[in-house]
C-alpha positions in Angstrom: -11.3 63.9 -122.8 -11.3 67.5 -121.2 -13.7 68.2 -118.5 -15.6 70.7 -120.1 -16.3 68.8 -123.3 -17.4 66.1 -121.3 -20.0 68.0 -119.2 -21.3 69.1 -122.5 -21.3 65.8 -124.3 -23.1 64.3 -121.0 -25.9 66.8 -121.3 -25.1 68.1 -118.2 -24.5 71.7 -119.6 -26.1 72.9 -122.6 -23.1 74.6 -124.0 -19.3 73.9 -123.4 -18.9 77.8 -122.7 -21.1 77.2 -119.5 -19.3 74.1 -118.5 -16.0 76.3 -118.9 -17.3 79.1 -116.7 -18.7 76.6 -114.1 -15.3 75.2 -113.8 -13.6 78.5 -113.8 -15.9 79.6 -110.9 -15.0 76.6 -108.7 -18.3 75.0 -109.2 -17.2 71.8 -110.6 -15.1 69.2 -108.6 -13.2 66.3 -109.9 -12.9 63.8 -107.3 -13.2 66.1 -104.4 -10.5 68.5 -106.1 -11.4 71.7 -107.8 -11.1 71.2 -111.1 -10.6 73.4 -114.5 -11.9 73.0 -117.7 -8.6 71.1 -119.0 -8.4 68.8 -116.6 -8.9 65.2 -118.3 -11.6 62.9 -117.1 -11.3 59.2 -117.1 -13.8 56.3 -116.3 -14.7 56.0 -112.6 -13.8 59.7 -111.8 -16.6 61.3 -109.4 -17.9 64.7 -110.7 -19.5 67.1 -108.3 -21.5 69.8 -109.9 -22.9 72.8 -107.9 -25.9 74.4 -109.9 -27.8 77.4 -108.7 -30.7 75.3 -108.1 -28.7 72.3 -106.2 -26.2 69.8 -106.3 -25.5 66.7 -108.5 -22.6 64.4 -108.1 -22.2 61.8 -111.0 -19.7 59.0 -111.7 -18.2 59.1 -115.4 -18.8 55.8 -117.1 -17.9 56.4 -120.5 -15.4 58.5 -122.2 -16.3 58.9 -125.9 -16.2 61.8 -128.2 -19.6 61.2 -129.6 -22.5 62.9 -128.6 -25.8 61.1 -127.8 -29.3 62.5 -127.3 -30.2 63.7 -124.0 -32.4 61.0 -123.2 -29.7 58.5 -123.7 -26.6 60.7 -122.0 -27.5 59.3 -118.0 -27.5 55.8 -119.5 -24.4 56.0 -121.7 -22.0 58.5 -119.8 -22.4 58.8 -116.3 -24.4 57.4 -113.0 -25.7 59.4 -110.3 -23.9 59.0 -107.0 -25.5 59.5 -103.8 -25.1 63.0 -101.9 -23.4 63.3 -98.6 -25.8 64.5 -95.8 -24.0 67.9 -95.7 -25.1 68.1 -99.5 -28.3 67.0 -99.0 -28.9 69.8 -96.4 -27.6 72.3 -99.3 -29.9 71.2 -101.8 -32.9 71.5 -99.4 -31.8 74.9 -98.3 -31.4 76.1 -101.9 -34.9 74.3 -102.6 -36.5 76.2 -99.8 -35.0 79.6 -100.7 -36.1 79.3 -104.4 -39.4 78.2 -103.4 -39.9 81.3 -101.0 -38.5 83.7 -103.5 -40.8 82.4 -106.2 -43.7 82.4 -104.0 -43.1 85.9 -102.8 -42.6 87.1 -106.4 -46.1 85.7 -107.6 -48.2 86.8 -104.7 -47.6 90.3 -105.3 -47.5 90.0 -109.2 -43.7 91.2 -109.4 -40.8 92.3 -107.4 -40.8 91.0 -103.7 -42.0 93.7 -101.0 -39.9 94.4 -98.0 -42.0 92.2 -96.0 -41.2 89.2 -98.7 -37.8 90.0 -98.5 -37.9 89.6 -94.4 -39.4 86.1 -95.2 -36.8 85.1 -97.5 -33.9 86.3 -95.2 -35.5 84.3 -92.4 -35.7 81.4 -94.3 -32.0 81.6 -95.3 -30.9 82.4 -91.8 -32.9 79.1 -90.4 -31.3 76.7 -92.9 -29.2 73.7 -91.4 -25.9 75.0 -92.8 -26.7 78.8 -92.3 -26.3 81.3 -95.2 -24.8 80.3 -98.6 -21.2 80.8 -99.0 -21.4 81.0 -102.7 
């Protein structure tokens, strides 16, 4: 089954077009190699997905063409794989940046002020992996 179809069927993306776009932008890796949307997925393959809010790593369990409910998808299609320390640090950095941006936004009731933007940039520079490359 195609990677973009599998991502949609496994409820990792809401639409197949979103899965295809993520593959084309290089946010999806299949067995630690960048994968296009047409790449075939097999049982046991490890898929890493870089969402804007963090990284998710899963192992394919079932390659079927039938969709199941979103609640059953994690049980039927894949199991989560533990992240490497680097990926964990990246997830922590992304969550910190999002929290800082959200806090700054709601404190002022709109767009962050210059002071808030400086705080956000300071947090980004202090992250364990440095500024994001994506």
